[in-house]
N, C-alpha and C positions, 0 to 999 in steps of 0.2 A: 716449874714451867707457870707463866703468869696466865690469868685468865683472858685478858685483852693483850694480844700480840702485835697488832697493827694501830698505831696511835698517832692521832693527828692533835695538833695544838695550834690556837690561835689567840690573838689579843685582838677583841673587837675594837675598831676606831669610834670615837665618838661621831655624833652625827654631822656636827661641823668642828673645823679646826681652822683657826686663824691662819692666814697665809704666810707663815713664818716659820722657817726650816728647823729651827731648833726645838719647836714644839714635837716633832715627830717621835713616835715611840721606836725604840730600836728593838722592842721585844725581850729584853734580857730576862724581864720576869718570867715568861714562860720557858726560856732558855733553862733555866734552873728547874723546872719540872722536868724538861727533857734529859738534863743530866742526872736525875734521880733515878729514872728507869731505863736508861739506855741499855744496860746490861740483862735488863728483864724481858725485853720484849724483841720481837724480830725486826719491826721496823718503827721509828720514831720521826715524824715529819712536820714541818710547818708549811702545809702545802701551797699556801697564797701571799703575797703581799698585799696587804688590806690597803694599801695607798695606790695599787695599781689602778689603771683606767676603769677596768671593769672585774673587781676581785670576786664577786659574787659569781658570776660567769664561770670565771676560773675555776673557783672552787667546786661548782657543779660538774665541771670538765673533769677535775682531778678525782672526784669520787667515783667517776664512770669508768675511770681507767685502772686506777688503783684499789687494791683491796685495803679496807680499813674496818675496825670494830669499835673504835672508840674516839670520840673528840672532846678534848678539855677546852674550854673558851674562857678566858679571863675577861672581867667586864667591869668598867666604872658604871656610874650610873648614868652619865651622858651617853654611853655606848651600848646601853642595854637593848634598845630597839635593834641595833644592828646584830647584837649577840643572838638575839630571836631569828634574825634572818637566816644566820649561818646554821643555828639549831635546827631549823625546819628542814633547810636543805639535808643537813647529816640524818635526820630522823627519817626522811624519804628513801635514803639509802641505808637504813637500818643500823645506824651507829647508836651505840650507847653515849649519851649526851650529858656532859658534867660540866657544870658552871663554877667559877670561882671568882675572887676579886672582893672588892669594895662592895658593889651592890648587892650581889647574891649573900655575902657574908650579913649584910644588914637586914634582908627582907628573905630569908630562905623560904618561908612558906608562900610567900607571893609569887615569887620566881617558880616554884615547884606546882603552881597552878596551872602553867604552860604545859599544853599536851606534849610540846618538844623536849621538854627538860626531864631528864631521869633523876639527876642528883646534884646537889650542891656541896661544894667544900667550903668550909667557914674557918676564916682566919687563915694564918699560915698554911700554904698547901702542900709543901713538899712531902712531909712523911705521911699525910691521909692519902694524897694522891698515890704514892708508891703502894700503900696497902690496898686501896681500890683496884688499880691496875694488877696487882698480883693475886689479889684474893676475890674479887668481885664484891658489890655492896653486901654488907652486913651489919647487925648490930654492934658490933665489936670493934669497928673502925671509928675512933673519936675524932670529932670534927666534921662529921660526914651527916648531911641530911638526904633522904633517898627515898623513893617510891617503893611500895612493898604491897603487891596484891591490892592495889586501890588505896591504900594508906600511906599518910607521910610519915616517917620516921625522924626524929631528930635525935641524934646521938649525943652524948654528952660532948663538952667542948674539949678540944686537945690543948695542953699545957704549950706556951712558946718554946721555940727552940732556943736553948741557953747557950749552947756551943754552935755558934753559926759556923766556926771552921769546919765541923763535921759535915757540912752540906757540900757536896761535890760542886766543882766550878761549873757555871752555865755552858750549856752545850751550844756555842753559837754556831758551829759547822752547818747546823740544819737550818739556818735562816735563808728565806728564799731572796732571790736576786731582787734588787730594788737601785736604781739609778745607776746601774752599771756593776754593782758591787754584790757579793752576796756571802753567807757564812761569817767568817771572823773578820771579813775584809770590809765590812761597813765603815764608812768614814765618820759617821756618827756613832757614839756607843755610850754605854752607862755601865756605872759601876756603882754598887752600894757598900759601902765599908761598915755601915752598921744598920741597925733596924730599930724602930721604936722612937719614942721622944719623952724626955722627963717633963715635958710640958704638955699641960692638958687644955688647949685651946678649945673652946667649946664648938668652933666650927669646923674643926679637922677631923677627916675620917682616919687619920692614921692610926690613931689610938685604938680604933676598933679591930683592925687586923694586926699590926704590929707590937701594940701595947707598950711595956717597959723598954727603956733602951738597952740595946745589947751590942756588943762591938764584935767584929772579926779582927784577929790579930794583924798587925802590919805585914808579918810575912805571907800571910795568907793573902792579903790585898795585893801584895807585890807578884806573887805567883799567878794572880789573875790578869793583871797589868803587862806582864810579860808575853802572855797568850794573845794580847790584842795591839801592842806597841810595834810600830813600823818605822823604818826611818825614811821609807820611800815617799810617804806623804803624811802630812800631819793632821792627825784625826781631832774633830771635835769630841772632847770626852766630858759627858755630864756625870760628877759626883753627885747623886741624887738622894743623899741621906737626907732624913727629915730635920737633923742638926748634925752637920758633918764636923763642928767644931764643940761638941760637948764635952771631949776629953782633948784638950789640948796638946797635952803631952803625946798622946797616941798619934795625934794627927801629924806632929812634929817629926816622930818616929818613921811615919809613912813617906813623909815628904823627904826626909833624909834617905831613906833607902831607894827612893825613886831616883833622886840625884846620884847615890853610889852607883846603881845599876844602870845610869844613862837612860832612864824611862822617863824623857823629858819633851820628847817630839808630840807632844799634846797641846791643844788649845782647850783650856779647862773651864768649865762654866759651873758654878754650884750655887745653892741656896744657904742663907743662914739668917739668924736673929742678930739684931744690932748689938745686943750685950755680949754675945758671943765672938763678934768681930773685934769689941774692945778688949775681951779677955784674952783674944789671940793676937793682939796688935804685934807682938815679940816674935812671931813666926811668918808675918804678912810678906816679908821680903823672900824668905825661903819658898813661900807658896808661889810667889811671882815668878821666882827662878825655875821652878818645875812646870811654869805652864798656864798658872791661873790667870785669867784675864777677864772674868766676868762674874759678878757675885750679884744674885737677886735678893733682897733685903725685904723679909716679911714685916713691913712696917704696919700695914692695915689701916691705921687712923691717925689724924692728927688729935683727935679728941679723948682725952684721958678717960672721960666718962664711959667712951665704947671701949676702948682697950680694957677697963675693969670688967664691962659687962662679958666680953667674950673671953674673960680670963688669958690674956696675952702675957702677961706678966713683964710688960716693958713700958717705957714712957717716951713721950716725943723728945726730950732732952738727949736721949741716948742716940738718936737718928743722925743729926748733924755730926758728933764726934765719929761714928761708925764710917760714916761717908767720908769724912775727911781722911780718915786712917786709909780706906781702900783708894782714894783719888790720890793720896802720897804716894802711894805704892803703884800708881799706873794700872790700877785694875778698875775697869768699868763696872758702875754700879746701876743697878735697875731696882726700883721700888715697888712692892706689890700693895695696892690699896683695896679695900673693900668699902663700897658704899651702899646706903639702902638699909641700914640697921632699924628697927622698928622705931625707935625713939627719935631717929634723925629728921631734922626739918630741912628745907631747900637751903637754906642760910648755911647749915651744918655741912652739907655736901659740897657747897661753893668753896668752902676752906679748903677742900682736899687738893686742887691742883695748884692754888696759891702756895700751901704748905709745900708741896712737892718741889716747887721752883725755890722757896725760901731756904731748905735744907741742901740745895745745890746739885738736884737731881737732873741729869740729863735724859734719862729713859725712866718711864713709869708705866704701870699696868694697872688701868682701873677696871675692878671688877665689881659685881653686884652679889650682895650677900645671897647665898646659896644655901639653904638647909639641908645638907646631904643626909639621906637615911642612915641612921645609927650614930649620928653626932649628938651630943647634948643640946645643942640649938635646934635640932630637928625636933626633939621631943619637946621642947619649949615652945617653938612657934606653932606645933600641931596642936598643942594644949590649948593655946590662945586662938585656934582657926585662922592663923595667919598666912597660912600657904595657901595660895590661889590656883597653883597647877600642878599637876602631878604627871605633866607631860614629861617623861624622863630626858626627852631630847634637849630640853632646855636647861637640865642641871649640867652646866658645864662652866660656872662661874661667870657668865655674862647673861644668861637667861633671867629675867625679872619673873620670879615665882613667889616672891614676897612683896607685899607693898607695905611702906612704912604708916605708921598710925597718921602721920600728917600729910603724905604725899600719895596722890594717886598714881597706877602703873603707868600711865602714859607720861605722867610728869616725871617719874623715875627713868623711864627710858631716855627722855630728853637729858636729863641730869648726866648720864652715862655719856651721851655724845659731847655734852657741854664739859665734862672733865676733860676729856681727849682734847677737844678744840682749845680749851683755855690753856692747858699744859704744853701742847705739842703746836700751838698757833704760831705766832711771829719770831718767837726763838727759834723754834725748829726751822722755819723759812730762812732763817740767816745763816743756817749750818749749810744750806744747799749752796753747791758751787756756781750754779747756773739759775737762769730765770726758768728755762722749762723743767728743770728738776725740781724747782719749788711749786710750780703748778702741777707736776704730775705726782709730786708728793701728797699734795692735796686730794688730788683724784685718787690715790692710792688708799688713803685715809678714809675717805667718804665710802669707798667699797668695803673697807672694813667695818663700817657702820652698817652697811646694808647687809653684809653677810651675817653678822651678829643678830640682826634684828628680823632677818627672813626666816631664821629657824624657829620664831613664834608664829604658829598659824593663826593668832588672832591678829596680827598685823595685816593692813590692807597696803596696796601701794601706794596710797597716799600717806600711810603712817610712815612707810620707809623713806618717802622724800622729806616728810616733817622732820625725823630724826637726823637725816644728812643735813638738812638746813641748819637745824640746831648747833650741829657741829662748826657751820661755817660762821654762823652769828657769834659764837663764841670767840672768834677770830678778831671781829670787829672792833676797831681802835687800836689795833696793833700798827707800829710804825718802825721802820729802819732807816736810818740816814746813812748814806755813803758805802753801801754794800758793793763788796767787791766780786761781782758776778762774771764769770769769765767770758758770757755771750752777750756781753752790753752791745756789741757790734747788731745784735738782733733789733735793739731799742733803735739805733740809727737807721736801720733799715726800714722799720715801721713809723719813723717819724718823731722819735726821741721820747714819745710818750705812748703809754699801751694799757689797756686795761683788760684783764683776764676776767670775765663776768660769769659768775655760776647762778644760773636761772633755777627757780622753782616754779612748776606749772601753775602756781596761784598767783605770779606775777612778781613775787618778792626776789631780789637777788642781792647778791655780796660781790664788791669789786676787788682784785688784787690790781693796785695801780702802782704800774712802774714808770718813773722818769728819771731820764737819763741825767746825770750830775757830773760833768766833766768825764774821768774815766771810770767812774762807779755810778751807781743809781741808787735812787731812793724807792722804797717800797711801804706803801700803806695799804691797810685794808679796811674797807669802809661799807657802810650800806649803800646800795646803788643810787646814783644820781644820774644826771645827764653827764654824756661823756665831755662835752666842753672842750674839744679838740684832741681829746684822747682818741687813739684807734682802739676799736674793741672787738675782742674775740670772746664770742660766748659758749659757755658750757652748760647743756642742759642735764639737769639731773636724771630725766627720763634716759637721756643717751648713755650717761655713766651705769644706770641700773640696766640698760640693755647690753652694755659691754661686759658687765660682771655676769650677766645671765648666759651669755655666749662663751665666757672664758671660765671652763670648770675650775673650781678651788683647787683640786688635786694638781692641775698642772702650774697654778702659781707654786703651790707647797713644794713641788717638783723642782721649780726652777730656783726657787728660794734656797732649797737645800744646796743644791749645785754651787749657787752664787756663795753661799757661807762658807762651804768647803774650799772654792778658789779663793776666797779672802784670807781664810786661816793659812793657807800656804803662800800668802803674799804674791798672789798672781795678779797683775795690774787690771783694771777694768776693761781697757781696750782688749787685752788678750783673752780675758774672761768671756767677752761678747763674740771674740772670733771662735774660740771652743764650742760656745753653744751654736754657731751659726748653722751647724746641720743637725741640730736637736730638733725632733719633731714637735716638742712641747713649745720650744722659743719661738719656732717658725710659725706655728698657729697663734701663739699670743701676739707675736709681732704683727702677725696679718690682722689680729682684731684690734690691736691698738692703734695701727696704721689707718684702719677703717674708720674707728673711731674719731681720730684727730682730723681726718679728712673730712668727715661729716660737719665736724665743728667749725673747721677752716671755710668750707663753702656756703654753711649756713650763715655765718659771721659776715661773709662778702656779700651775700644776698640781701641781709637785713640792715647793712651797715647805714642806709638811708634813712633808717626808721628808728635810729638809737639817738 
């Protein structure tokens, strides 16, 4: 019989998540731990959905009503503060608290300084967790750090698991209810067909836990896919290996087996290296046929010197070829970029969005260099005293915790907003089908800027508005002729000319200027001047921040998730909105949006004579 009989598991959420459904964790990692001990314990549960409106309260209530003697919490660095919140509650209920994941693996001694933490599992957790549950903490368990009579004991490291097929399939049945689904019925799901990576990028924490590349057999992967596949609804499946195309022949075998077993009702998203896409070109059509629709490429930088410094092992020339291959097979491409390396200048960073557009990307994610504990670059930057914050909440790929040698922190934050504005500016606006959609996208992206920067306690309200305005100012100079907006009648109603003006409280503003041109419209984005006969509708950054403040991020993420699933199942937008009409999150968000727009229109009418 096991020492611990009633075990809880959680994956701590990051302090912030960008409002985008696909970033949600479906907690597959902790389901692997559950699968390891399900036959050894009386109960194994994931007691709460950490994306619920008040998961901390829900967790407290659960522990009052259900016996438990251990909790295992998985934590990234950006989630560590939240992990401690759950650990404190668990300790109040006398649970044995063990942490695992990237952050505890990197800093086990620091983590064990918390009075709420009893043990840390370092590296891959399955075997160590099983031994801990069955035998209790001891010096015989490799990969375990734990407290013993006031002392901290660090046992020797555990070897990585070479035979991944020996690990039981993840126990998804215990996942809590989320967005109307639970257990194996989650409509977002994640599969890992391999672990580790052959490339040792200095900024990546994967090597710290998963180390060298190992793979599951194609047959073992298919066994798992059969457990989550359904013909009733098309699921969004993330194949989330560090390098899914390391062995192209193996991946081709998985794809062939998926096709033979009719496991094709997925919309698949994965990540890859540009060089791997080129090597795997011959199987891209097969991958599209089984549902691959989106690939995120780790491009990182257009600067060869930067790529060498971070030991990326790629070059800018491979990007264009990889993107063309994916586009030719109707697979959407998103590029990942990291700005703010120690040696970079402002001019270097300005090159990022230009390059992203030059290579043909329609989607890009611009992140800030984050030296995660345990990575090579963390040791390098710490030695140079380049890390300016150990507020772990900011370690989420967007927080500015390192200032380049030639750029101050404030400028770096502005450059992050600049990159997004320059890339998603006028070209993104031209893809919108309506004038209103163009303006609402601008509002949405301004909210994203605010969400990212609010996580930094050093930012004032004025700072937030400055970074939001930097995004807007990056759009200035953009121009579109003869855009086919579906709602050009709006321009006729408003007098054929209309300006949507975004105001900073310091008096600066940026105009989205629409002019009716026959059956189409012209759009230009300029620094504000007199309206000169244009009807003007004014948006204030203060009002946008107020809307963001009263619209919880979790609510937006929940709606984004439902929307992504609906689109994956080819449900048309009007039907999606009808389905959401009775959803509390949707109603509350719609109310806030209506209030925001009403305030904007009324203020514009009252101030019209002064413009």
